[in-house]
C-alpha positions as CSV (number, residue, x, y, z in Angstrom):
1,X,-14.9,6.9,0.1
2,X,-13.4,7.8,-3.2
3,X,-13.0,4.9,-5.6
4,X,-12.6,4.1,-9.3
5,X,-14.4,1.5,-11.3
6,X,-12.2,-0.8,-13.4
7,X,-13.5,-3.8,-15.2
8,X,-16.8,-3.7,-13.3
9,X,-15.0,-3.7,-9.9
10,X,-14.7,-0.8,-7.5
11,X,-11.3,0.0,-6.0
12,X,-11.0,2.5,-3.1
13,X,-8.5,5.3,-3.3
14,X,-6.0,5.5,-0.4
15,X,-3.0,7.5,0.9
16,X,-0.8,5.1,2.8
17,X,2.1,6.2,4.9
18,X,4.7,3.6,5.8
19,X,8.1,3.2,7.3
20,X,10.8,2.3,4.9
21,X,14.0,0.4,5.7
22,X,17.2,2.2,4.9
23,X,20.7,1.0,4.8
24,X,24.2,2.4,4.5
25,X,27.3,0.3,4.0
26,X,29.8,3.2,4.5
27,X,31.8,3.6,7.7
28,X,30.3,6.3,9.9
29,X,30.9,7.7,13.3
30,X,28.7,7.0,16.3
31,X,27.1,10.4,15.9
32,X,26.4,9.8,12.2
33,X,25.1,6.3,12.9
34,X,22.5,7.7,15.3
35,X,21.2,9.9,12.5
36,X,20.2,6.9,10.3
37,X,16.4,6.7,10.7
38,X,13.5,5.0,8.8
39,X,11.8,7.7,6.6
40,X,8.0,7.9,6.3
41,X,7.0,7.2,2.7
42,X,3.7,8.1,1.0
43,X,2.0,5.9,-1.4
44,X,-1.1,7.2,-3.3
45,X,-3.2,4.8,-5.2
46,X,-5.9,2.2,-5.0
47,X,-6.3,-1.0,-3.0
48,X,-6.2,-4.1,-5.2
49,X,-6.6,-6.6,-2.4
50,X,-5.1,-8.0,0.8
51,X,-3.9,-11.5,1.7
52,X,-2.3,-13.4,4.5
53,X,0.9,-15.4,4.2
54,X,3.0,-17.0,7.0
55,X,0.9,-15.2,9.7
56,X,1.5,-11.7,8.2
57,X,-1.2,-9.6,6.4
58,X,-0.3,-7.8,3.2
59,X,-2.0,-5.3,1.0
60,X,-1.5,-4.8,-2.7
61,X,-2.0,-1.4,-4.3
62,X,-1.8,0.0,-7.9
63,X,-1.8,3.5,-9.3
64,X,-2.3,3.0,-13.1
65,X,-4.4,0.7,-15.2
66,X,-5.5,0.1,-18.7
67,X,-8.6,-1.6,-20.2
68,X,-7.9,-3.0,-23.7
69,X,-10.3,-5.3,-25.4
70,X,-12.1,-6.0,-22.1
71,X,-8.8,-7.1,-20.5
72,X,-7.6,-5.1,-17.5
73,X,-3.9,-4.5,-16.7
74,X,-2.6,-2.8,-13.5
75,X,0.6,-0.8,-13.1
76,X,2.7,1.0,-10.5
77,X,2.0,-1.8,-8.1
78,X,3.2,-2.3,-4.6
79,X,2.8,-5.0,-2.0
80,X,3.2,-4.0,1.7
81,X,3.2,-5.9,4.9
82,X,0.6,-4.1,6.9
83,X,3.0,-4.0,9.9
84,X,5.0,-1.2,8.2
85,X,2.0,1.2,7.9
86,X,1.7,3.9,10.5
87,X,-1.4,3.8,12.6
88,X,-3.5,6.4,10.7
89,X,-2.8,4.5,7.5
90,X,-3.8,1.2,9.1
91,X,-7.2,2.8,10.0
92,X,-7.6,4.1,6.5
93,X,-6.8,0.7,5.1
94,X,-9.3,-1.0,7.4
95,X,-12.0,1.3,6.1
96,X,-11.0,0.7,2.5
97,X,-11.0,-3.1,2.9
98,X,-14.4,-2.9,4.6
99,X,-15.7,-0.9,1.6
100,X,-14.4,-3.6,-0.7
101,X,-15.9,-6.4,1.3
102,X,-19.3,-4.7,1.5
103,X,-19.1,-3.8,-2.2
104,X,-18.6,-7.5,-3.1
105,X,-21.3,-8.9,-0.8
């Protein structure tokens, strides 16, 4: 698994695909309304961590970082409910989280 080391911690690199929610407030015909679909979005980055809240599991990612005076800052951050990920990305995420767990044990 590819990873980066930031501040003495290793973060696995992932390509996550997920379904985005879209909306449109304009009046449309029935035909046009049936054409409204959830696009698949790609997120490239590194897994920061995962957590559970209210029975839902979430994952946090980042794509940029800086180390200044031994302080680490993260940027281009996202937080996803795992339920929006497509199945292949859920598998990749599972491998990445296992990598992180084994790396910290």
